C-alpha positions as CSV (number, residue, x, y, z in Angstrom):
1,M,11.3,-18.5,-20.2
2,A,10.9,-20.0,-23.7
3,M,8.6,-18.0,-26.1
4,S,8.2,-18.0,-29.8
5,G,9.6,-15.1,-31.9
6,G,6.1,-14.0,-32.9
7,R,4.9,-13.9,-29.3
8,I,8.0,-11.8,-28.3
9,V,7.3,-9.4,-31.1
10,T,3.6,-9.1,-30.0
11,M,4.6,-8.5,-26.4
12,C,7.2,-5.9,-27.4
13,M,4.6,-4.0,-29.5
14,A,2.1,-4.2,-26.6
15,A,4.8,-2.9,-24.2
16,A,5.7,0.0,-26.5
17,A,2.0,1.0,-26.8
18,L,1.5,0.8,-23.1
19,L,4.7,2.8,-22.5
20,V,3.3,5.6,-24.6
21,S,0.2,5.5,-22.4
22,L,2.1,5.4,-19.1
23,T,4.4,8.2,-20.0
24,G,1.8,10.4,-21.7
25,G,3.9,10.3,-24.9
26,A,6.7,12.3,-23.4
27,G,10.3,11.3,-23.9
28,V,9.7,7.7,-24.9
29,A,13.1,7.6,-26.5
30,A,14.6,7.8,-23.0
31,A,13.4,4.2,-22.5
32,S,15.7,2.9,-25.2
33,A,18.8,2.8,-23.0
34,K,19.9,-0.8,-22.6
35,E,22.6,-0.1,-20.0
36,L,23.8,2.6,-17.7
37,R,27.5,3.5,-17.5
38,Q,29.4,5.4,-14.9
39,G,28.6,9.1,-15.1
40,F,24.9,8.5,-16.0
41,S,22.3,10.8,-14.4
42,A,18.6,11.3,-15.1
43,A,16.3,13.8,-13.4
44,H,12.7,13.1,-12.7
45,D,10.6,14.7,-15.4
46,T,7.1,15.9,-14.2
47,S,5.7,15.6,-17.7
48,Y,5.5,11.9,-17.3
49,S,2.0,11.0,-16.0
50,H,2.8,7.8,-14.2
51,F,6.1,6.2,-15.1
52,Q,9.3,7.6,-16.5
53,P,11.6,4.8,-17.8
54,V,15.4,5.2,-17.8
55,L,16.5,1.6,-18.6
56,T,14.8,-1.3,-20.5
57,D,15.6,-4.9,-20.9
58,P,16.6,-6.3,-24.3
59,T,13.0,-7.3,-25.2
60,G,11.4,-4.1,-24.1
61,V,9.0,-5.9,-21.8
62,F,10.5,-4.6,-18.5
63,A,11.7,-1.1,-17.6
64,L,13.4,0.6,-14.7
65,G,12.3,4.1,-13.9
66,F,10.6,6.7,-11.7
67,L,7.2,5.4,-10.6
68,R,4.7,8.0,-9.4
69,V,3.1,6.0,-6.5
70,N,0.4,8.7,-6.0
71,S,0.0,12.4,-6.2
72,T,2.6,13.0,-3.5
73,T,5.2,10.2,-3.5
74,L,7.7,8.7,-5.9
75,D,9.7,5.5,-6.0
76,L,12.2,3.7,-8.2
77,A,10.7,0.6,-9.7
78,V,11.0,-2.2,-12.3
79,L,7.7,-2.4,-14.2
80,H,6.2,-5.2,-16.3
81,L,5.3,-2.8,-19.1
82,P,2.4,-4.7,-20.7
83,S,0.5,-4.7,-17.4
84,A,2.1,-1.7,-15.7
85,F,2.7,-3.9,-12.7
86,P,5.7,-3.1,-10.4
87,L,7.7,-6.3,-10.0
88,W,10.2,-4.6,-7.8
89,R,10.3,-1.3,-5.9
90,A,13.3,0.2,-4.2
91,M,11.5,1.9,-1.3
92,P,8.0,0.5,-0.8
93,D,8.1,1.2,2.9
94,R,9.1,4.9,2.5
95,P,8.5,6.3,-1.0
96,A,10.1,9.7,-1.5
97,P,8.1,12.9,-1.7
98,W,7.1,13.6,-5.3
99,S,9.5,16.1,-6.6
100,A,10.9,17.3,-9.9
101,A,14.3,17.6,-8.2
102,A,14.7,13.8,-7.7
103,S,17.4,12.2,-9.8
104,L,18.9,8.8,-10.4
105,S,22.6,8.5,-11.0
106,F,25.1,5.7,-11.6
107,N,28.8,6.0,-10.5
108,G,29.5,2.4,-9.6
109,N,26.3,2.4,-7.5
110,L,22.8,3.4,-8.3
111,V,21.8,6.4,-6.2
112,L,18.4,8.1,-5.9
113,T,18.8,11.6,-4.7
114,D,16.5,14.5,-3.7
115,G,18.2,17.3,-5.6
116,A,16.6,20.0,-3.6
117,T,18.1,18.9,-0.4
118,N,21.0,16.7,-1.8
119,Q,19.7,13.9,0.5
120,V,20.3,10.3,-0.6
121,L,16.9,8.6,-0.7
122,W,18.1,5.2,-1.7
123,S,21.3,3.5,-3.0
124,T,22.8,0.1,-3.7
125,A,25.5,0.9,-1.2
126,A,29.1,-0.4,-2.0
127,A,28.3,-2.2,-5.2
128,A,31.2,-0.8,-7.2
129,G,30.3,-1.9,-10.7
130,D,31.0,-0.4,-14.1
131,R,27.5,-0.8,-15.6
132,A,23.9,-1.4,-14.7
133,V,21.6,-3.6,-16.9
134,L,18.1,-4.9,-16.8
135,L,17.9,-8.5,-17.8
136,N,15.0,-10.1,-19.7
137,T,14.0,-11.8,-16.4
138,S,13.2,-8.3,-14.8
139,N,16.4,-8.7,-12.7
140,L,18.2,-5.3,-12.3
141,Q,21.9,-5.9,-12.0
142,I,25.1,-4.0,-11.4
143,Q,27.9,-5.7,-13.2
144,N,31.7,-5.5,-13.1
145,S,33.8,-6.6,-16.0
146,S,36.3,-8.2,-13.6
147,S,33.6,-10.4,-11.9
148,P,31.7,-13.3,-13.5
149,V,28.7,-12.6,-11.2
150,A,26.7,-9.5,-10.5
151,V,28.0,-7.4,-7.7
152,W,24.4,-6.4,-6.9
153,Q,21.0,-7.5,-8.1
154,S,17.4,-6.6,-7.3
155,F,16.5,-10.3,-7.1
156,D,18.3,-10.4,-3.8
157,Y,16.1,-7.5,-2.4
158,P,12.5,-8.3,-3.3
159,S,9.6,-6.1,-2.3
160,D,6.2,-7.8,-2.5
161,T,6.8,-10.1,-5.5
162,I,9.1,-12.8,-6.8
163,V,9.1,-13.9,-10.5
164,Q,9.9,-17.3,-12.0
165,G,13.5,-18.1,-11.7
166,Q,14.1,-15.8,-8.7
167,N,15.3,-17.4,-5.5
168,L,13.8,-16.1,-2.3
169,T,16.2,-17.0,0.5
170,S,16.1,-16.9,4.3
171,S,18.2,-13.7,4.2
172,A,15.3,-11.9,2.5
173,A,11.5,-11.6,2.9
174,L,8.5,-10.5,1.0
175,H,6.5,-7.7,2.4
176,S,3.0,-6.5,1.4
177,I,3.2,-3.1,-0.1
178,D,1.9,-1.5,3.1
179,Q,4.4,-3.5,5.1
180,R,1.8,-5.0,7.3
181,Y,2.5,-8.6,6.3
182,A,5.6,-10.6,5.6
183,M,6.6,-14.0,4.1
184,R,9.7,-15.5,5.6
185,L,11.6,-18.8,5.4
186,G,12.4,-21.0,8.3
187,S,14.5,-24.2,8.6
188,N,12.1,-26.3,6.5
189,Y,9.1,-24.1,5.9
190,F,7.9,-20.7,4.8
191,A,5.3,-18.8,6.8
192,L,3.2,-15.6,6.6
193,Y,3.2,-13.1,9.5
194,V,1.4,-10.1,10.7
195,E,4.2,-7.6,11.3
196,P,4.4,-5.7,14.7
197,P,2.9,-2.2,14.6
198,P,5.3,0.7,14.0
199,L,6.9,2.0,17.2
200,S,6.1,-1.2,19.1
201,S,9.7,-1.3,20.5
202,G,9.8,-5.0,20.5
203,S,6.8,-5.3,22.8
204,V,4.6,-7.0,20.1
205,A,5.8,-10.1,18.3
206,A,5.0,-11.0,14.7
207,A,2.0,-13.2,14.5
208,M,2.3,-16.3,12.3
209,Y,-1.0,-17.0,10.5
210,S,0.0,-19.5,7.8
211,K,2.8,-22.1,7.5
212,H,3.8,-24.5,4.8
213,T,6.3,-27.2,5.7
214,A,8.3,-29.2,3.2
215,L,7.0,-32.7,2.6
216,E,10.6,-33.8,1.6
217,A,9.2,-36.5,-0.7
218,K,12.0,-36.1,-3.4
219,A,14.8,-34.6,-1.4
220,R,15.6,-34.3,2.3
221,I,16.4,-31.1,4.1
222,V,19.5,-31.8,6.2
223,A,20.1,-30.0,9.5
224,G,23.3,-27.9,9.1
225,G,23.2,-28.4,5.4
226,G,22.6,-24.7,4.7
227,P,19.5,-22.5,4.4
228,I,16.6,-23.3,2.2
229,Y,15.2,-21.2,-0.6
230,V,12.0,-21.2,-2.7
231,R,11.5,-20.5,-6.4
232,V,8.6,-20.1,-8.8
233,E,9.2,-22.7,-11.5
234,P,8.0,-22.5,-15.2
235,D,6.0,-25.7,-14.9
236,G,3.6,-24.0,-12.4
237,Y,4.7,-24.6,-8.8
238,L,6.7,-23.1,-6.0
239,G,9.7,-25.3,-5.3
240,M,11.5,-25.5,-2.0
241,Y,15.2,-26.3,-2.1
242,Q,18.2,-26.7,0.1
243,K,20.5,-27.3,-2.9
244,E,19.9,-27.6,-6.7
245,G,18.3,-30.8,-7.9
246,P,15.0,-32.3,-7.0
247,P,12.9,-30.0,-4.8
248,A,12.3,-30.9,-1.1
249,D,8.7,-29.6,-1.6
250,V,6.4,-28.8,-4.5
251,M,3.5,-26.5,-3.9
252,S,1.6,-26.9,-7.2
253,F,-0.5,-24.2,-8.9
254,D,-3.7,-24.7,-10.9
255,T,-1.7,-25.0,-14.1
256,F,0.9,-27.4,-12.7
257,N,2.2,-29.6,-15.6
258,H,-0.4,-28.2,-18.0
259,G,2.2,-27.0,-20.5
260,V,1.5,-23.3,-19.8
261,R,4.6,-21.3,-20.7
262,A,4.3,-17.7,-19.6
263,L,5.8,-15.2,-17.2
264,R,4.8,-16.2,-13.6
265,R,4.9,-14.2,-10.4
266,M,3.9,-14.7,-6.8
267,T,2.9,-11.7,-4.7
268,L,2.1,-11.1,-1.1
269,E,-0.9,-8.8,-1.4
270,P,-2.4,-6.1,0.8
271,D,-5.0,-8.4,2.3
272,G,-2.2,-10.7,3.6
273,N,-2.8,-13.5,1.1
274,L,0.0,-15.0,-1.0
275,R,-1.2,-15.5,-4.6
276,A,0.4,-16.8,-7.8
277,Y,-0.3,-15.5,-11.3
278,Y,0.8,-16.0,-14.9
279,W,0.6,-13.5,-17.8
280,D,-1.5,-14.8,-20.7
281,G,-0.6,-11.9,-23.0
282,S,-3.4,-9.6,-21.9
283,R,-3.9,-10.0,-18.2
284,W,-2.5,-11.6,-15.0
285,V,-4.5,-14.9,-14.5
286,L,-4.9,-16.1,-10.9
287,D,-3.2,-19.5,-10.6
288,Y,-2.9,-20.2,-6.8
289,T,-4.3,-18.8,-3.6
290,T,-2.6,-19.8,-0.3
291,I,-5.4,-19.0,2.1
292,T,-8.9,-19.9,0.9
293,D,-10.8,-19.4,4.2
294,S,-11.5,-15.7,4.8
295,C,-11.5,-16.2,8.6
296,E,-7.9,-17.2,8.4
297,L,-6.9,-13.9,6.9
298,P,-5.9,-11.1,9.4
299,T,-7.6,-8.4,7.3
300,T,-11.1,-10.0,7.3
301,C,-12.1,-8.7,10.8
302,G,-9.1,-6.9,12.3
303,A,-7.9,-6.7,15.9
304,Y,-10.1,-7.6,18.9
305,S,-12.7,-9.1,16.6
306,V,-14.1,-12.5,16.0
307,C,-14.7,-14.0,12.5
308,V,-17.8,-16.2,12.3
309,P,-17.5,-19.0,9.8
310,P,-18.7,-19.9,7.3
311,S,-20.1,-16.5,6.4
312,G,-17.0,-14.6,7.4
313,R,-19.1,-12.1,9.4
314,C,-17.3,-10.1,12.1
315,A,-18.1,-9.5,15.7
316,C,-16.4,-7.6,18.5
317,L,-14.9,-9.6,21.3
318,A,-16.4,-7.2,23.9
319,N,-20.0,-7.2,23.0
320,A,-20.6,-9.5,19.9
321,T,-21.8,-6.5,17.8
322,E,-20.8,-6.5,14.1
323,G,-18.0,-4.5,12.7
324,P,-14.8,-4.5,10.6
325,G,-12.6,-3.8,13.5
326,C,-13.1,-3.2,17.2
327,A,-9.8,-1.8,18.5
328,A,-6.6,-0.6,17.0
329,P,-3.5,-2.8,17.3
330,S,-1.5,-1.4,20.2
331,V,2.0,0.0,20.3
332,G,4.3,0.9,23.0
333,S,6.9,-0.6,25.3
334,G,4.9,-3.4,26.8
335,L,2.2,-4.2,29.3
336,C,4.2,-3.5,32.4
337,G,5.3,-0.1,33.7
338,T,5.1,2.1,36.8
339,T,1.9,0.4,37.8
340,G,3.4,-3.0,37.4
341,G,1.0,-4.1,34.8
342,E,-2.0,-3.7,37.1
343,V,-5.5,-3.8,35.5
344,G,-6.7,-0.2,35.2
345,G,-3.1,1.0,34.7
346,L,-1.6,0.0,31.4
347,Y,-4.4,-2.2,30.1
348,S,-7.9,-3.4,30.7
349,E,-9.2,-7.0,30.4
350,V,-11.7,-8.6,28.1
351,R,-13.0,-12.1,28.7
352,S,-15.0,-14.1,26.1
353,H,-16.5,-17.5,25.8
354,G,-16.8,-19.4,22.5
355,V,-13.7,-18.1,20.7
356,E,-10.4,-19.6,19.6
357,P,-7.4,-18.6,17.4
358,A,-7.7,-19.5,13.8
359,N,-4.0,-20.1,13.9
360,K,-4.0,-22.2,17.1
361,E,-2.0,-24.9,15.4
362,L,0.9,-22.4,15.0
363,L,0.8,-21.1,18.6
364,G,2.7,-22.4,21.6
365,F,0.6,-23.9,24.4
366,E,0.9,-25.1,27.9
367,H,-1.3,-27.5,29.9
368,A,-3.3,-25.7,32.6
369,P,-5.7,-27.3,35.2
370,S,-8.3,-24.6,34.6
371,A,-9.3,-21.5,32.7
372,G,-8.2,-19.5,35.8
373,D,-4.8,-21.0,35.7
374,C,-4.5,-20.3,32.0
375,E,-5.5,-16.7,32.5
376,A,-3.0,-16.3,35.4
377,L,-0.2,-17.5,33.1
378,C,-0.9,-14.5,30.8
379,A,-1.9,-12.0,33.4
380,R,1.5,-12.1,35.1
381,N,3.4,-12.2,31.9
382,C,4.3,-8.7,30.6
383,S,4.8,-9.9,27.0
384,C,1.5,-11.9,26.9
385,W,-1.5,-10.2,25.2
386,G,-4.0,-12.9,25.5
387,A,-4.7,-16.5,26.3
388,V,-7.4,-19.0,25.1
389,Y,-8.2,-22.1,27.2
390,S,-9.8,-25.3,25.9
391,N,-11.8,-27.1,28.6
392,G,-11.8,-30.2,26.4
393,T,-8.0,-30.6,26.1
394,G,-6.6,-28.4,28.9
395,Y,-4.5,-26.6,26.4
396,C,-3.7,-23.0,27.2
397,Y,-2.8,-21.0,24.0
398,L,-0.7,-17.9,24.7
399,M,-0.5,-14.9,22.4
400,D,2.4,-12.5,22.4
401,Y,0.6,-10.0,20.1
402,P,-2.8,-8.1,20.4
403,A,-5.8,-10.3,19.9
404,Q,-6.6,-11.0,16.2
405,L,-7.3,-14.0,13.9
406,M,-10.0,-15.1,16.4
407,V,-12.8,-17.3,15.2
408,A,-16.1,-18.3,16.8
409,A,-16.0,-21.7,18.5
410,D,-17.9,-23.8,21.0
411,E,-18.5,-22.7,24.6
412,K,-15.6,-24.9,25.9
413,K,-13.1,-22.3,24.5
414,L,-12.5,-19.4,27.0
415,G,-10.6,-16.3,26.0
416,Y,-8.8,-13.7,28.1
417,F,-7.3,-10.6,26.4
418,K,-5.5,-7.5,27.4
419,V,-6.4,-4.2,25.8
420,R,-4.6,-0.8,26.2
421,S,-6.7,1.3,28.5
422,V,-8.1,4.7,27.5
423,G,-6.4,6.3,30.5
424,E,-3.0,5.1,29.4
425,A,-3.7,6.3,25.8
426,A,-4.7,9.8,27.0
427,A,-1.7,10.1,29.3
428,R,0.7,9.0,26.6
429,G,-0.8,11.2,24.0
430,G,0.6,14.5,25.5
431,R,-0.4,17.8,24.3
432,A,-0.9,16.4,20.7
433,T,-3.8,14.3,21.8
434,G,-5.2,16.6,24.4
435,V,-8.2,17.6,22.3
436,K,-8.9,14.0,21.4
437,A,-8.8,13.0,25.1
438,A,-11.2,15.8,26.0
439,L,-13.6,14.8,23.2
440,L,-13.4,11.1,24.4
441,A,-14.1,12.2,28.0
442,V,-17.2,14.1,26.8
443,G,-18.3,11.1,24.7
444,V,-17.9,8.8,27.7
445,A,-19.9,11.2,29.9
446,V,-22.8,11.2,27.5
447,V,-22.9,7.4,27.3
448,A,-22.7,7.2,31.1
449,A,-25.6,9.7,31.5
450,A,-27.7,7.4,29.4
451,A,-26.8,4.3,31.4
452,A,-28.3,3.0,34.7
453,F,-27.1,4.7,37.9
454,G,-25.2,1.6,38.9
455,A,-23.3,1.5,35.7
456,Y,-22.6,5.2,36.1
457,R,-20.9,4.6,39.4
458,V,-18.7,1.9,37.9
459,W,-17.7,4.3,35.1
460,D,-17.1,7.2,37.6
461,R,-14.7,5.0,39.6
462,R,-12.9,4.0,36.4
463,R,-12.6,7.7,35.3
464,R,-11.0,8.7,38.6
465,A,-8.6,5.8,38.5
466,A,-7.6,6.7,35.0
467,A,-6.9,10.3,36.1
468,E,-4.5,9.0,38.8
469,T,-2.8,6.8,36.3
470,R,-2.2,9.7,33.9
471,Q,-0.4,11.5,36.6
472,Q,1.8,8.5,37.2
473,L,2.7,7.6,33.6
474,G,3.5,10.9,31.9
475,A,3.2,11.2,28.2
476,D,5.0,9.5,25.3
477,G,2.5,9.2,22.5
478,D,1.5,5.5,22.8
479,G,-1.9,4.0,23.2
480,L,-4.8,3.1,20.9
481,S,-4.5,4.4,17.4
482,P,-7.2,6.8,16.1
483,G,-9.8,5.2,13.9
484,P,-13.4,4.0,13.7
485,Y,-12.9,1.4,16.5
486,K,-15.1,0.5,19.4
487,N,-13.7,1.4,22.9
488,L,-13.0,-1.8,24.7
489,G,-11.0,-0.1,27.5
490,S,-13.9,1.7,29.3
491,F,-14.1,-1.0,32.0
492,S,-11.4,-2.9,33.8
493,S,-13.1,-6.2,33.0
494,V,-15.7,-7.4,30.6
495,E,-17.2,-10.9,31.1
496,L,-19.1,-12.5,28.2
497,S,-21.2,-15.6,28.0
498,S,-22.3,-15.4,24.4
499,S,-20.5,-17.6,21.8
500,F,-21.7,-15.5,18.8
501,N,-24.3,-18.1,17.9
502,S,-26.7,-15.3,16.9
503,L,-24.3,-14.3,14.1
504,R,-24.1,-17.8,12.6
505,R,-26.5,-17.2,9.7
């Protein structure tokens, strides 16, 4: 990263000023350490308001230290000091409880410990180096004088961000800070995924919602020639490589070949979008957005919802009412169990006209003679969560994850979706969810009392069937997650004929 001497001085002065702000003025001298030698140890100091530096790079632009994530949790992070942006975090998926007893030590390995319990919270494992340094690229390294290369480096273990010059390989991945989304590399592409819910036990697959395949205009990707990697380049693009030399693909940013020389980063953000930025000396300037259509983002409407373009308004699959989310992503061991996956046991069904997956080009499909045949392919498959049939092409798109990323389409598209039933959720909740189950039953009774008598009889039969299912299934804590979602599991089947045309305005 080539910069003039004056600009480096200016950045260092800005970084120093911000460091005082971040630390509250306490112990700024501690940030002057340029390397950590064996025997080093530093305790977390609660007088630091946000970030306690323990190691800085030679320019003073980056620092490693204790990052106070919020009022209750702590992490080890590398910060870009002028912006206070964490370029790397050690434990983004499980930050440690905020504690004055936390300490960082170096004895060949970096180790973060909870001093109160003597529990190792994070470590670099068997790195076996003699010093730890932070380079002026923000790369944290453990070095050994007997080895020409680092024995461990943070660039190999990214969290949600890569910076220019950092290779992201197929052995690593970017995860959004909440761990809901991931960027991974394939044989000749990179893709964005919705990660399976926690505790899904492999019953829910990751859902690919964006894919970029190499054009291979300047270099070919050879099968068996080794894994690919991507790198943010100073000229303003994300290059894809199989070996050094001309890139196999160039994903150009807005400033591509515009002569902008600045620190660049690419971050997988909490909304699931992958964006590129450059630092102009005072702020991060947006330089590239991977997904520009809001309906192609999984966060726009949520699970069991339909996004209506071009407005991006959301509707529920069950009844076309508006809402930010209509059911929680399900967890558990699958859609088959003691009831054999029968409707009314482990799941209920929702059918909808006029919907299709926004990511249909990324889904596998089969040819089916009719919508009924397409539905049957999913209904008898314990790992299938939904199917969408196109009357125009005869394609049957199968989903191995709970319905999401759905968009409004024409009436020729017919959807069939499985939803965890309320009975199964109550049964699996055990004593911990007994109160919630009781409140839910009262709520359903109130709704039923307000319905027509015929509807009440349907509900009453459903309630008795659910009670029998609870006795069969036992309790293990799975089911619909709590939250402000509409209950789609009250009936064993919902048939819709609306294509959400009323929402296209």
